[in-house]
C-alpha positions in Angstrom: 6.2 0.9 16.9 3.0 0.2 15.5 2.2 1.2 12.0 -0.3 3.8 13.0 2.3 5.4 15.3 4.6 5.6 12.7 2.2 7.0 9.8 1.2 9.5 12.7 4.8 10.4 13.3 5.3 10.9 9.6 2.6 13.1 9.3 3.6 15.1 12.6 7.2 15.7 11.0 5.5 16.6 7.7 3.3 19.1 9.4 6.2 20.8 11.3 8.6 21.3 8.3 6.0 23.0 6.2 4.6 25.1 9.1 7.7 26.1 11.0 8.0 29.9 10.3 11.6 29.8 11.1 12.2 27.6 8.3 10.2 29.8 5.1 12.6 31.7 3.0 12.9 35.3 3.3 11.0 37.6 1.0 12.2 37.8 -2.5 14.4 34.7 -1.7 14.1 31.8 -3.7 16.0 28.4 -4.1 17.3 27.6 -7.5 19.0 24.4 -6.2 19.0 21.2 -8.7 16.9 19.2 -5.9 14.2 22.2 -5.5 13.9 22.6 -9.5 13.5 19.0 -10.0 10.9 18.7 -7.6 8.5 21.1 -8.7 5.9 20.5 -11.8 4.5 17.1 -12.8 6.8 14.3 -12.3 6.0 10.8 -13.2 8.2 7.7 -12.4 8.1 4.0 -12.5 10.6 1.4 -10.8 11.2 -2.0 -9.3 10.4 -2.8 -6.1 11.5 -5.5 -3.4 9.3 -6.4 -0.7 10.5 -7.5 2.5 8.5 -9.7 5.1 7.3 -8.2 8.5 7.3 -11.6 10.0 9.9 -14.1 10.7 10.1 -16.7 7.9 7.9 -14.3 5.5 8.2 -14.6 2.1 9.7 -11.9 0.1 8.4 -10.5 -3.0 8.4 -8.0 -5.9 7.0 -5.8 -8.3 6.4 -2.7 -10.2 5.6 0.7 -8.8 4.2 3.4 -11.4 3.7 7.0 -9.4 2.9 10.5 -10.6 3.1 14.0 -8.4 2.6 17.6 -9.0 5.4 19.6 -6.7 4.5 23.1 -5.4 7.1 25.0 -3.8 5.9 26.4 -0.4 9.1 27.8 1.1 12.0 25.6 1.5 9.8 22.6 0.6 7.8 21.1 -2.5 4.6 20.1 -1.6 3.5 17.4 -4.2 -0.3 15.6 -4.2 -0.3 12.7 -6.8 -1.2 8.8 -7.0 0.6 5.7 -6.9 -0.4 2.0 -8.5 1.5 -0.8 -7.7 1.6 -4.8 -8.7 3.5 -7.3 -6.5 4.0 -10.9 -6.6 4.7 -12.4 -3.5 4.1 -16.1 -2.5 1.7 -17.3 -5.5 -0.2 -14.2 -4.8 -0.8 -10.9 -6.9 -1.2 -7.6 -4.9 -2.7 -4.7 -6.2 -2.5 -1.2 -4.6 -4.4 2.1 -5.8 -4.1 5.4 -3.8 -3.7 9.1 -4.0 -0.4 10.4 -2.3 1.3 13.3 -0.6 5.0 13.8 -0.8 7.0 16.7 1.1 10.2 17.1 -0.1 13.0 19.2 1.6 15.4 20.0 -0.8 19.1 21.3 0.6 21.5 21.7 -2.6 21.9 18.4 -4.2 20.0 16.4 -1.6 16.1 16.0 -1.6 15.0 14.1 1.5 11.3 13.3 1.5 8.4 11.7 3.4 5.3 10.3 1.7 2.1 8.9 2.8 -1.0 7.4 1.1 -4.2 5.8 1.6 -6.4 3.6 -0.8 -7.6 0.4 -2.3 -5.9 -2.5 -1.9 -6.7 -6.0 -3.5 -4.9 -9.7 -3.2 -5.6 -12.8 -5.1 -5.7 -16.3 -3.6 -8.0 -15.9 -2.3 -9.4 -12.7 -3.3 -9.1 -10.3 -0.2 -9.4 -6.3 -0.7 -9.3 -3.7 2.2 -8.0 0.0 2.6 -4.3 0.4 1.5 -1.7 2.5 3.6 1.5 3.5 3.0 4.1 5.8 4.9 7.6 6.3 4.5 10.2 8.5 2.5 13.7 8.7 1.1 16.4 10.3 -0.3 17.2 11.6 -3.8 21.3 13.1 -4.8 20.8 15.6 -7.7 23.6 15.7 -10.0 22.6 19.1 -11.9 19.6 19.3 -13.6 20.1 16.0 -15.8 20.2 13.2 -13.3 19.3 11.8 -9.9 19.5 8.6 -8.0 18.1 7.6 -4.6 16.1 5.4 -2.8 12.9 5.0 -1.2 11.7 3.2 1.6 7.9 2.9 2.8 5.9 0.7 4.9 2.8 -1.0 3.2 -0.3 -2.7 4.4 -3.8 -3.6 3.4 -6.1 -3.8 6.6 -8.4 -7.1 6.8 -5.2 -9.1 5.0 -2.3 -10.5 6.1 -0.5 -8.1 3.9 2.0 -6.0 5.6 5.6 -5.3 4.0 8.6 -3.1 4.0 9.3 -1.8 0.2 12.1 -0.5 -0.9 13.0 0.6 -4.4 15.8 2.5 -6.3 14.9 5.9 -7.9 16.9 7.2 -11.1 15.6 10.5 -12.8 16.7 11.9 -16.1 15.9 15.2 -17.2 15.0 16.9 -13.8 
């Protein structure tokens, strides 16, 4: 499945989750689950990332990802516009991404599966190349009360006009909600 089709599928899934009338909470009903309360409001995160190559024999890489978002409850989901900065090192090249993102989380008790997408700027060193950076993926967080959560995020990332195409996998640990 090519990257545009994957991105389109994730966008459609997010739209259906948000707009399906049968999924909305009844009037006056609210969700106070740990996952719901932990995803509302301003959140900022930083974490290591491992890059897996998209071609046979391609190099692995790694780096750091910083993101922020503001979660707004919309029925049984949390909609979160945000931004991401990422820096990676792969095969003696530095890769930088900066983009606005959008995350849709569907909290269910202690579980918080989510999809995320973004479009922004991407640049690579040696030789200097720039292009449109695309990100699409998702993950799952498991919340242990309002104190701690662990999870994983997997995204497909590419920079148009360059050879950079990768699957990024990062662990997620959250303290304090």
